[in-house]
C-alpha positions as CSV (number, residue, x, y, z in Angstrom):
1,I,-82.7,-11.5,57.1
2,F,-80.2,-14.2,57.4
3,L,-77.5,-14.3,54.8
4,G,-76.8,-17.8,55.3
5,D,-74.4,-20.4,57.8
6,I,-71.3,-19.9,55.7
7,Y,-70.5,-18.4,52.4
8,P,-67.1,-19.5,50.6
9,L,-65.7,-16.1,49.5
10,H,-63.6,-16.5,46.5
11,T,-62.3,-12.8,46.2
12,E,-58.4,-12.3,46.3
13,G,-57.1,-13.6,49.2
14,C,-60.3,-13.4,51.7
15,L,-61.1,-16.6,53.2
16,P,-64.8,-18.0,54.1
17,V,-66.0,-16.3,57.0
18,R,-69.5,-17.5,59.3
19,Q,-72.0,-15.2,59.1
20,R,-74.8,-14.7,61.0
21,R,-78.3,-13.7,61.5
22,L,-78.5,-9.4,60.7
23,W,-81.7,-9.0,62.3
24,G,-81.6,-9.5,66.2
25,K,-84.5,-12.0,67.3
26,G,-87.3,-9.8,67.8
27,E,-86.2,-7.3,66.6
28,K,-88.9,-5.1,65.3
29,R,-88.8,-3.9,61.3
30,N,-90.3,-0.8,60.3
31,E,-91.3,-2.8,57.2
32,G,-94.6,-0.7,56.0
33,K,-94.9,1.3,59.0
34,G,-95.1,4.6,57.8
35,Q,-92.0,6.6,58.2
36,M,-88.8,5.8,59.3
37,K,-85.8,7.7,59.7
38,A,-83.2,8.1,57.5
39,R,-80.9,6.4,59.2
40,E,-82.9,3.2,59.5
41,A,-83.5,3.4,55.9
42,V,-79.5,3.2,55.4
43,R,-79.4,0.8,57.5
44,M,-81.8,-1.3,55.7
45,R,-80.7,-0.4,52.8
46,I,-76.6,-2.1,53.0
47,L,-78.6,-5.3,54.6
48,D,-80.4,-5.5,51.5
49,L,-77.9,-4.5,49.0
50,C,-75.2,-7.2,50.9
51,S,-78.0,-9.6,50.9
52,R,-78.9,-9.3,47.1
53,R,-75.1,-9.8,46.7
54,S,-73.9,-12.8,49.0
55,I,-71.6,-10.2,51.8
56,S,-71.3,-11.0,55.1
57,E,-70.8,-8.1,57.2
58,Y,-66.9,-9.0,57.3
59,M,-66.7,-9.1,53.1
60,L,-68.6,-5.5,53.3
61,I,-65.4,-3.9,56.3
62,Y,-63.3,-5.4,53.3
63,L,-64.5,-4.4,50.4
64,T,-64.8,-0.5,52.0
65,G,-61.6,-0.3,54.0
66,M,-63.5,1.1,56.5
67,P,-62.7,0.3,60.5
68,P,-65.2,-2.6,61.8
69,S,-66.4,-0.5,64.3
70,T,-67.8,2.1,61.7
71,I,-69.6,-0.8,59.6
72,K,-70.7,-2.7,62.6
73,S,-72.3,0.6,64.4
74,I,-74.5,1.3,61.1
75,I,-75.8,-2.4,60.8
76,N,-76.7,-2.8,64.6
77,G,-78.4,0.8,64.5
78,R,-75.8,2.2,66.9
79,S,-74.9,5.1,64.3
80,G,-76.3,8.4,65.1
81,N,-76.1,9.3,61.4
82,P,-74.0,8.0,58.7
83,G,-72.3,11.0,56.7
84,I,-72.3,10.8,53.0
85,Q,-68.9,9.9,52.5
86,T,-69.1,6.6,54.4
87,I,-72.6,6.1,52.7
88,Q,-70.2,6.5,49.3
89,R,-67.0,4.4,50.5
90,I,-69.9,1.5,51.8
91,A,-71.7,1.9,47.8
92,E,-68.2,2.0,46.1
93,G,-67.3,-1.2,48.3
94,L,-70.6,-3.0,46.9
95,G,-69.8,-1.8,43.6
96,I,-72.2,0.4,43.1
97,T,-72.8,4.5,42.4
98,L,-74.2,7.1,45.3
99,R,-77.2,7.4,43.0
100,E,-77.8,3.7,42.9
101,F,-77.9,3.6,46.8
102,Y,-80.3,5.9,47.4
103,D,-82.3,4.5,44.4
104,S,-84.8,2.7,47.1
105,E,-88.5,3.4,48.0
106,L,-87.1,3.5,51.4
107,F,-85.5,7.1,50.9
108,E,-89.4,8.1,49.7
109,D,-90.8,9.1,52.6
110,L,-88.5,9.2,56.0
111,E,-89.2,10.8,58.8
112,P,-87.4,14.1,59.8
113,E,-84.6,13.4,62.6
114,E,-84.9,14.8,66.1
């Protein structure tokens, strides 16, 4: 997913931020390849919602009020399994409910966590 080189953000006091590729080069996505783990589904859902709204990683950090390390670890796939309170804060930052966050085919057939 590529969100663009620069997206001017006109949200109360926010400055434009440089956006970057959210999928690394050569990184394999689990699209259409059967089951995926819950943490990967959460990650993909966040990336999809941000992409649809033209929200950068940095803007998501601002909107949620969460530590940058928390958001970055989820987006970069380093988070073991984000808790429900974390996901709720992300959903609220995106302007949706927790139910709307999980209303995706990504969550229909998840592989059990180890």
